[in-house]
Backbone as XML, in Angstrom:
<?xml version="1.0"?>
<chain id="A" units="angstrom">
  <residue number="1" name="MET">
    <atom name="N" x="78.926" y="86.804" z="81.058"/>
    <atom name="CA" x="79.180" y="88.134" z="82.391"/>
    <atom name="C" x="80.585" y="87.290" z="82.734"/>
  </residue>
  <residue number="2" name="SER">
    <atom name="N" x="81.712" y="87.861" z="83.031"/>
    <atom name="CA" x="82.577" y="87.592" z="83.742"/>
    <atom name="C" x="82.724" y="87.723" z="85.685"/>
  </residue>
  <residue number="3" name="GLN">
    <atom name="N" x="83.258" y="87.149" z="85.944"/>
    <atom name="CA" x="83.122" y="86.544" z="87.483"/>
    <atom name="C" x="84.509" y="87.700" z="87.356"/>
  </residue>
  <residue number="4" name="LYS">
    <atom name="N" x="84.467" y="88.214" z="88.738"/>
    <atom name="CA" x="85.097" y="89.092" z="89.225"/>
    <atom name="C" x="86.443" y="87.867" z="90.253"/>
  </residue>
  <residue number="5" name="ARG">
    <atom name="N" x="87.612" y="87.940" z="90.133"/>
    <atom name="CA" x="88.716" y="87.120" z="90.884"/>
    <atom name="C" x="88.970" y="87.125" z="92.292"/>
  </residue>
  <residue number="6" name="LYS">
    <atom name="N" x="88.667" y="85.734" z="93.595"/>
    <atom name="CA" x="88.508" y="86.376" z="94.646"/>
    <atom name="C" x="89.910" y="86.682" z="95.085"/>
  </residue>
  <residue number="7" name="GLN">
    <atom name="N" x="90.341" y="87.424" z="95.820"/>
    <atom name="CA" x="91.362" y="87.721" z="96.661"/>
    <atom name="C" x="91.439" y="87.517" z="98.137"/>
  </residue>
  <residue number="8" name="TYR">
    <atom name="N" x="92.183" y="86.657" z="98.522"/>
    <atom name="CA" x="92.203" y="86.037" z="99.637"/>
    <atom name="C" x="93.232" y="87.226" z="100.972"/>
  </residue>
  <residue number="9" name="SER">
    <atom name="N" x="93.108" y="87.399" z="101.648"/>
    <atom name="CA" x="94.147" y="88.069" z="102.174"/>
    <atom name="C" x="95.305" y="87.103" z="103.308"/>
  </residue>
  <residue number="10" name="ALA">
    <atom name="N" x="96.066" y="87.600" z="103.208"/>
    <atom name="CA" x="97.758" y="87.678" z="103.203"/>
    <atom name="C" x="97.419" y="86.481" z="105.133"/>
  </residue>
  <residue number="11" name="ALA">
    <atom name="N" x="96.376" y="86.930" z="106.013"/>
    <atom name="CA" x="96.767" y="86.096" z="107.203"/>
    <atom name="C" x="95.456" y="84.662" z="106.753"/>
  </residue>
  <residue number="12" name="PHE">
    <atom name="N" x="95.056" y="84.748" z="106.056"/>
    <atom name="CA" x="94.242" y="83.836" z="105.766"/>
    <atom name="C" x="94.939" y="82.902" z="104.422"/>
  </residue>
  <residue number="13" name="LYS">
    <atom name="N" x="95.755" y="83.349" z="103.639"/>
    <atom name="CA" x="96.714" y="82.231" z="102.949"/>
    <atom name="C" x="97.151" y="81.505" z="103.999"/>
  </residue>
  <residue number="14" name="PHE">
    <atom name="N" x="98.191" y="82.843" z="105.288"/>
    <atom name="CA" x="98.388" y="81.808" z="105.918"/>
    <atom name="C" x="98.195" y="81.066" z="106.749"/>
  </residue>
  <residue number="15" name="LYS">
    <atom name="N" x="97.684" y="80.941" z="107.130"/>
    <atom name="CA" x="96.441" y="80.162" z="107.991"/>
    <atom name="C" x="96.071" y="78.837" z="107.438"/>
  </residue>
  <residue number="16" name="ILE">
    <atom name="N" x="95.936" y="79.183" z="106.133"/>
    <atom name="CA" x="95.147" y="77.816" z="105.518"/>
    <atom name="C" x="96.759" y="76.932" z="104.466"/>
  </residue>
  <residue number="17" name="ALA">
    <atom name="N" x="97.863" y="77.715" z="104.693"/>
    <atom name="CA" x="99.299" y="77.097" z="104.276"/>
    <atom name="C" x="99.481" y="76.160" z="105.010"/>
  </residue>
  <residue number="18" name="LEU">
    <atom name="N" x="99.555" y="76.655" z="106.384"/>
    <atom name="CA" x="100.122" y="76.214" z="107.865"/>
    <atom name="C" x="99.631" y="74.900" z="108.128"/>
  </residue>
  <residue number="19" name="GLU">
    <atom name="N" x="98.080" y="74.877" z="108.384"/>
    <atom name="CA" x="96.814" y="74.179" z="108.399"/>
    <atom name="C" x="97.750" y="72.747" z="107.250"/>
  </residue>
  <residue number="20" name="GLY">
    <atom name="N" x="98.192" y="73.178" z="106.017"/>
    <atom name="CA" x="98.729" y="72.558" z="105.015"/>
    <atom name="C" x="99.796" y="71.795" z="105.361"/>
  </residue>
  <residue number="21" name="ALA">
    <atom name="N" x="100.685" y="72.333" z="106.285"/>
    <atom name="CA" x="101.890" y="72.305" z="106.438"/>
    <atom name="C" x="102.478" y="71.141" z="107.359"/>
  </residue>
  <residue number="22" name="LYS">
    <atom name="N" x="100.621" y="71.655" z="108.795"/>
    <atom name="CA" x="100.810" y="70.116" z="109.682"/>
    <atom name="C" x="100.476" y="69.191" z="109.567"/>
  </residue>
  <residue number="23" name="LYS">
    <atom name="N" x="99.768" y="68.788" z="108.601"/>
    <atom name="CA" x="99.655" y="67.118" z="107.818"/>
    <atom name="C" x="98.381" y="66.983" z="108.908"/>
  </residue>
  <residue number="24" name="VAL">
    <atom name="N" x="97.291" y="67.993" z="109.543"/>
    <atom name="CA" x="96.426" y="67.584" z="110.218"/>
    <atom name="C" x="95.323" y="66.096" z="109.699"/>
  </residue>
  <residue number="25" name="ASN">
    <atom name="N" x="94.873" y="67.331" z="108.645"/>
    <atom name="CA" x="93.913" y="66.956" z="107.865"/>
    <atom name="C" x="94.468" y="67.062" z="106.038"/>
  </residue>
  <residue number="26" name="THR">
    <atom name="N" x="93.600" y="66.439" z="104.980"/>
    <atom name="CA" x="94.459" y="66.255" z="103.301"/>
    <atom name="C" x="93.924" y="67.485" z="103.045"/>
  </residue>
  <residue number="27" name="ILE">
    <atom name="N" x="95.125" y="68.247" z="101.802"/>
    <atom name="CA" x="94.446" y="69.095" z="101.494"/>
    <atom name="C" x="93.476" y="69.199" z="100.714"/>
  </residue>
  <residue number="28" name="SER">
    <atom name="N" x="92.420" y="67.951" z="100.374"/>
    <atom name="CA" x="91.413" y="68.564" z="99.804"/>
    <atom name="C" x="89.811" y="68.416" z="101.304"/>
  </residue>
  <residue number="29" name="GLN">
    <atom name="N" x="90.650" y="68.066" z="102.171"/>
    <atom name="CA" x="89.969" y="68.641" z="103.246"/>
    <atom name="C" x="89.703" y="69.636" z="103.556"/>
  </residue>
  <residue number="30" name="ILE">
    <atom name="N" x="90.970" y="70.307" z="103.543"/>
    <atom name="CA" x="91.343" y="71.547" z="103.981"/>
    <atom name="C" x="90.679" y="72.360" z="102.257"/>
  </residue>
  <residue number="31" name="ALA">
    <atom name="N" x="90.963" y="72.185" z="101.819"/>
    <atom name="CA" x="90.267" y="73.151" z="100.932"/>
    <atom name="C" x="88.717" y="73.238" z="100.598"/>
  </residue>
  <residue number="32" name="SER">
    <atom name="N" x="87.986" y="71.490" z="101.252"/>
    <atom name="CA" x="86.912" y="71.918" z="101.090"/>
    <atom name="C" x="86.195" y="72.406" z="102.046"/>
  </residue>
  <residue number="33" name="GLU">
    <atom name="N" x="86.926" y="72.680" z="103.590"/>
    <atom name="CA" x="86.156" y="73.503" z="104.590"/>
    <atom name="C" x="86.796" y="74.602" z="103.991"/>
  </residue>
  <residue number="34" name="ASN">
    <atom name="N" x="87.149" y="75.205" z="103.255"/>
    <atom name="CA" x="87.515" y="76.674" z="103.018"/>
    <atom name="C" x="86.652" y="77.291" z="101.921"/>
  </residue>
  <residue number="35" name="ASN">
    <atom name="N" x="86.154" y="76.352" z="100.948"/>
    <atom name="CA" x="85.706" y="76.512" z="99.359"/>
    <atom name="C" x="86.903" y="77.447" z="98.848"/>
  </residue>
  <residue number="36" name="ILE">
    <atom name="N" x="88.112" y="76.535" z="98.595"/>
    <atom name="CA" x="89.189" y="77.020" z="97.447"/>
    <atom name="C" x="89.370" y="75.347" z="96.743"/>
  </residue>
  <residue number="37" name="HIS">
    <atom name="N" x="90.079" y="75.714" z="96.029"/>
    <atom name="CA" x="90.856" y="74.323" z="94.926"/>
    <atom name="C" x="91.934" y="74.006" z="95.613"/>
  </residue>
  <residue number="38" name="PRO">
    <atom name="N" x="92.108" y="72.338" z="95.933"/>
    <atom name="CA" x="92.902" y="72.233" z="96.658"/>
    <atom name="C" x="94.541" y="72.596" z="96.072"/>
  </residue>
  <residue number="39" name="ASN">
    <atom name="N" x="94.419" y="73.004" z="94.797"/>
    <atom name="CA" x="95.766" y="73.676" z="94.077"/>
    <atom name="C" x="95.752" y="74.825" z="95.130"/>
  </residue>
  <residue number="40" name="GLN">
    <atom name="N" x="95.299" y="75.692" z="94.737"/>
    <atom name="CA" x="95.966" y="76.473" z="95.645"/>
    <atom name="C" x="96.385" y="76.438" z="97.290"/>
  </residue>
  <residue number="41" name="VAL">
    <atom name="N" x="95.916" y="75.577" z="97.855"/>
    <atom name="CA" x="96.192" y="75.530" z="99.158"/>
    <atom name="C" x="97.514" y="74.807" z="98.888"/>
  </residue>
  <residue number="42" name="SER">
    <atom name="N" x="97.939" y="73.876" z="97.659"/>
    <atom name="CA" x="99.270" y="73.671" z="97.135"/>
    <atom name="C" x="100.184" y="74.189" z="97.403"/>
  </residue>
  <residue number="43" name="SER">
    <atom name="N" x="99.427" y="75.319" z="96.508"/>
    <atom name="CA" x="100.650" y="76.606" z="96.023"/>
    <atom name="C" x="101.598" y="77.092" z="97.513"/>
  </residue>
  <residue number="44" name="TRP">
    <atom name="N" x="100.411" y="76.985" z="98.154"/>
    <atom name="CA" x="100.574" y="78.524" z="99.040"/>
    <atom name="C" x="101.560" y="78.131" z="99.974"/>
  </residue>
  <residue number="45" name="LYS">
    <atom name="N" x="100.842" y="76.520" z="100.609"/>
    <atom name="CA" x="101.981" y="75.951" z="101.499"/>
    <atom name="C" x="103.111" y="75.587" z="100.666"/>
  </residue>
  <residue number="46" name="LYS">
    <atom name="N" x="103.496" y="75.465" z="99.517"/>
    <atom name="CA" x="104.960" y="75.278" z="98.985"/>
    <atom name="C" x="105.683" y="76.375" z="98.972"/>
  </residue>
  <residue number="47" name="LEU">
    <atom name="N" x="104.804" y="77.577" z="98.823"/>
    <atom name="CA" x="105.079" y="78.933" z="99.116"/>
    <atom name="C" x="105.655" y="79.106" z="100.400"/>
  </residue>
  <residue number="48" name="LEU">
    <atom name="N" x="104.826" y="78.597" z="101.477"/>
    <atom name="CA" x="105.147" y="78.896" z="102.755"/>
    <atom name="C" x="106.547" y="78.157" z="102.965"/>
  </residue>
  <residue number="49" name="MET">
    <atom name="N" x="106.697" y="76.924" z="102.689"/>
    <atom name="CA" x="107.823" y="76.037" z="103.074"/>
    <atom name="C" x="109.313" y="76.618" z="101.989"/>
  </residue>
  <residue number="50" name="THR">
    <atom name="N" x="109.005" y="77.340" z="101.250"/>
    <atom name="CA" x="110.414" y="77.423" z="100.146"/>
    <atom name="C" x="110.813" y="79.130" z="101.089"/>
  </residue>
  <residue number="51" name="LYS">
    <atom name="N" x="109.596" y="79.573" z="100.908"/>
    <atom name="CA" x="109.835" y="81.234" z="101.474"/>
    <atom name="C" x="109.555" y="81.833" z="102.419"/>
  </residue>
  <residue number="52" name="GLY">
    <atom name="N" x="109.879" y="80.671" z="103.292"/>
    <atom name="CA" x="109.175" y="80.510" z="104.976"/>
    <atom name="C" x="109.929" y="82.104" z="105.556"/>
  </residue>
  <residue number="53" name="THR">
    <atom name="N" x="111.440" y="82.278" z="105.459"/>
    <atom name="CA" x="111.851" y="83.353" z="105.804"/>
    <atom name="C" x="111.945" y="85.066" z="105.780"/>
  </residue>
  <residue number="54" name="GLY">
    <atom name="N" x="111.131" y="84.677" z="104.161"/>
    <atom name="CA" x="111.072" y="85.514" z="103.289"/>
    <atom name="C" x="110.088" y="86.070" z="102.981"/>
  </residue>
  <residue number="55" name="ILE">
    <atom name="N" x="108.829" y="85.262" z="103.411"/>
    <atom name="CA" x="107.814" y="86.402" z="103.915"/>
    <atom name="C" x="107.831" y="87.166" z="104.725"/>
  </residue>
  <residue number="56" name="PHE">
    <atom name="N" x="107.856" y="87.226" z="105.614"/>
    <atom name="CA" x="108.438" y="88.169" z="107.141"/>
    <atom name="C" x="109.493" y="89.276" z="106.891"/>
  </residue>
  <residue number="57" name="GLU">
    <atom name="N" x="110.153" y="89.336" z="105.849"/>
    <atom name="CA" x="111.655" y="89.445" z="105.610"/>
    <atom name="C" x="111.176" y="90.418" z="104.690"/>
  </residue>
  <residue number="58" name="LYS">
    <atom name="N" x="109.883" y="90.485" z="103.815"/>
    <atom name="CA" x="109.683" y="91.270" z="102.285"/>
    <atom name="C" x="109.358" y="93.206" z="102.722"/>
  </residue>
  <residue number="59" name="LYS">
    <atom name="N" x="108.608" y="92.936" z="104.133"/>
    <atom name="CA" x="108.532" y="94.625" z="103.664"/>
    <atom name="C" x="109.727" y="95.547" z="104.530"/>
  </residue>
  <residue number="60" name="ASN">
    <atom name="N" x="110.833" y="94.651" z="105.096"/>
    <atom name="CA" x="112.226" y="95.259" z="105.577"/>
    <atom name="C" x="113.044" y="95.126" z="104.494"/>
  </residue>
  <residue number="61" name="SER">
    <atom name="N" x="112.946" y="94.507" z="103.321"/>
    <atom name="CA" x="113.726" y="94.735" z="102.129"/>
    <atom name="C" x="113.284" y="95.900" z="101.395"/>
  </residue>
  <residue number="62" name="ARG">
    <atom name="N" x="111.812" y="95.848" z="100.752"/>
    <atom name="CA" x="111.260" y="97.097" z="99.916"/>
    <atom name="C" x="112.244" y="98.514" z="101.146"/>
  </residue>
  <residue number="63" name="ARG">
    <atom name="N" x="111.976" y="98.438" z="102.507"/>
    <atom name="CA" x="112.396" y="99.928" z="103.296"/>
    <atom name="C" x="114.443" y="99.407" z="103.084"/>
  </residue>
  <residue number="64" name="GLN">
    <atom name="N" x="114.526" y="98.651" z="102.374"/>
    <atom name="CA" x="116.161" y="98.731" z="102.890"/>
    <atom name="C" x="116.531" y="99.180" z="101.816"/>
  </residue>
  <residue number="65" name="LYS">
    <atom name="N" x="115.560" y="98.719" z="100.176"/>
    <atom name="CA" x="115.695" y="99.303" z="98.800"/>
    <atom name="C" x="115.502" y="100.817" z="98.505"/>
  </residue>
  <residue number="66" name="VAL">
    <atom name="N" x="114.334" y="101.093" z="99.140"/>
    <atom name="CA" x="114.429" y="102.570" z="99.103"/>
    <atom name="C" x="115.183" y="103.627" z="99.587"/>
  </residue>
  <residue number="67" name="GLN">
    <atom name="N" x="115.874" y="102.662" z="101.283"/>
    <atom name="CA" x="116.524" y="103.520" z="101.729"/>
    <atom name="C" x="118.011" y="103.843" z="101.117"/>
  </residue>
  <residue number="68" name="GLU">
    <atom name="N" x="118.582" y="102.613" z="100.426"/>
    <atom name="CA" x="119.862" y="102.610" z="99.534"/>
    <atom name="C" x="119.661" y="103.492" z="99.170"/>
  </residue>
  <residue number="69" name="LYS">
    <atom name="N" x="118.839" y="103.253" z="97.995"/>
    <atom name="CA" x="118.339" y="104.208" z="96.859"/>
    <atom name="C" x="118.409" y="105.548" z="96.829"/>
  </residue>
  <residue number="70" name="ARG">
    <atom name="N" x="118.036" y="106.070" z="98.463"/>
    <atom name="CA" x="117.659" y="107.889" z="98.790"/>
    <atom name="C" x="118.848" y="107.567" z="99.265"/>
  </residue>
  <residue number="71" name="GLU">
    <atom name="N" x="119.669" y="107.053" z="99.681"/>
    <atom name="CA" x="121.206" y="107.395" z="100.455"/>
    <atom name="C" x="122.070" y="107.487" z="98.681"/>
  </residue>
  <residue number="72" name="ALA">
    <atom name="N" x="121.718" y="106.846" z="97.781"/>
    <atom name="CA" x="122.961" y="106.687" z="96.660"/>
    <atom name="C" x="122.540" y="108.066" z="95.830"/>
  </residue>
  <residue number="73" name="THR">
    <atom name="N" x="121.607" y="109.173" z="95.947"/>
    <atom name="CA" x="120.916" y="110.129" z="95.239"/>
    <atom name="C" x="121.848" y="111.084" z="96.390"/>
  </residue>
  <residue number="74" name="LEU">
    <atom name="N" x="121.730" y="111.338" z="97.324"/>
    <atom name="CA" x="122.188" y="112.010" z="98.490"/>
    <atom name="C" x="123.975" y="111.697" z="97.982"/>
  </residue>
  <residue number="75" name="TYR">
    <atom name="N" x="124.367" y="110.979" z="98.378"/>
    <atom name="CA" x="125.450" y="110.389" z="98.167"/>
    <atom name="C" x="126.121" y="111.486" z="96.965"/>
  </residue>
  <residue number="76" name="GLU">
    <atom name="N" x="125.742" y="110.763" z="95.549"/>
    <atom name="CA" x="125.570" y="111.768" z="94.161"/>
    <atom name="C" x="125.714" y="113.624" z="94.308"/>
  </residue>
  <residue number="77" name="GLN">
    <atom name="N" x="124.501" y="113.710" z="95.122"/>
    <atom name="CA" x="124.394" y="114.910" z="95.119"/>
    <atom name="C" x="125.592" y="115.960" z="96.583"/>
  </residue>
  <residue number="78" name="ILE">
    <atom name="N" x="126.178" y="115.352" z="97.030"/>
    <atom name="CA" x="126.881" y="115.432" z="97.780"/>
    <atom name="C" x="128.268" y="116.010" z="97.096"/>
  </residue>
  <residue number="79" name="GLY">
    <atom name="N" x="128.876" y="114.889" z="96.382"/>
    <atom name="CA" x="129.285" y="114.996" z="95.457"/>
    <atom name="C" x="129.491" y="115.963" z="94.192"/>
  </residue>
  <residue number="80" name="ARG">
    <atom name="N" x="128.314" y="116.347" z="93.281"/>
    <atom name="CA" x="127.812" y="117.235" z="93.305"/>
    <atom name="C" x="128.655" y="118.830" z="94.020"/>
  </residue>
  <residue number="81" name="LEU">
    <atom name="N" x="127.949" y="118.768" z="94.924"/>
    <atom name="CA" x="128.099" y="119.953" z="95.115"/>
    <atom name="C" x="129.525" y="120.255" z="95.634"/>
  </residue>
  <residue number="82" name="LYS">
    <atom name="N" x="130.166" y="119.532" z="96.352"/>
    <atom name="CA" x="132.285" y="119.595" z="96.697"/>
    <atom name="C" x="132.544" y="120.010" z="95.498"/>
  </residue>
  <residue number="83" name="MET">
    <atom name="N" x="132.560" y="119.245" z="94.373"/>
    <atom name="CA" x="132.894" y="119.853" z="93.147"/>
    <atom name="C" x="132.985" y="121.348" z="92.799"/>
  </residue>
  <residue number="84" name="GLU">
    <atom name="N" x="131.472" y="121.660" z="92.914"/>
    <atom name="CA" x="131.250" y="122.745" z="92.518"/>
    <atom name="C" x="131.722" y="124.079" z="93.972"/>
  </residue>
  <residue number="85" name="ASN">
    <atom name="N" x="131.892" y="123.261" z="94.833"/>
    <atom name="CA" x="132.779" y="124.407" z="96.058"/>
    <atom name="C" x="133.975" y="124.265" z="95.974"/>
  </residue>
  <residue number="86" name="GLU">
    <atom name="N" x="135.041" y="123.027" z="95.932"/>
    <atom name="CA" x="136.252" y="123.416" z="95.591"/>
    <atom name="C" x="136.837" y="124.586" z="93.957"/>
  </residue>
  <residue number="87" name="TRP">
    <atom name="N" x="135.676" y="124.178" z="93.043"/>
    <atom name="CA" x="136.054" y="124.800" z="91.989"/>
    <atom name="C" x="135.536" y="126.354" z="92.209"/>
  </residue>
  <residue number="88" name="LEU">
    <atom name="N" x="134.516" y="127.051" z="92.661"/>
    <atom name="CA" x="133.999" y="128.332" z="93.614"/>
    <atom name="C" x="135.772" y="128.728" z="94.073"/>
  </residue>
  <residue number="89" name="LYS">
    <atom name="N" x="136.333" y="127.912" z="94.896"/>
    <atom name="CA" x="137.335" y="128.330" z="96.084"/>
    <atom name="C" x="138.333" y="128.616" z="95.108"/>
  </residue>
  <residue number="90" name="LYS">
    <atom name="N" x="138.657" y="127.671" z="93.842"/>
    <atom name="CA" x="139.077" y="128.249" z="93.000"/>
    <atom name="C" x="139.879" y="129.465" z="92.102"/>
  </residue>
  <residue number="91" name="ASN">
    <atom name="N" x="138.321" y="129.617" z="92.397"/>
    <atom name="CA" x="137.993" y="130.892" z="90.897"/>
    <atom name="C" x="138.304" y="132.342" z="91.690"/>
  </residue>
  <residue number="92" name="CYS">
    <atom name="N" x="137.520" y="132.486" z="93.066"/>
    <atom name="CA" x="137.545" y="132.953" z="93.746"/>
    <atom name="C" x="139.157" y="133.757" z="94.298"/>
  </residue>
</chain>
């Protein structure tokens, strides 16, 4: 029988990565206190150090991409309607 993989919340990951970055305890100590593998602590710490600012901008970038996509479709629609309007003006 297979076991279900554990899924940790973003707040928990951030807390563990921050503890690892502070270097008060060793990675092994942090891992044993929280019942996780030391490699996991290292990877979360590495992610925090490399993409520290990007972690907090993640939601904004998604919203921005959606907004840009919506604007592109609206500009396309405006262009089509403008062309149809000009064509109707010529033919009437």
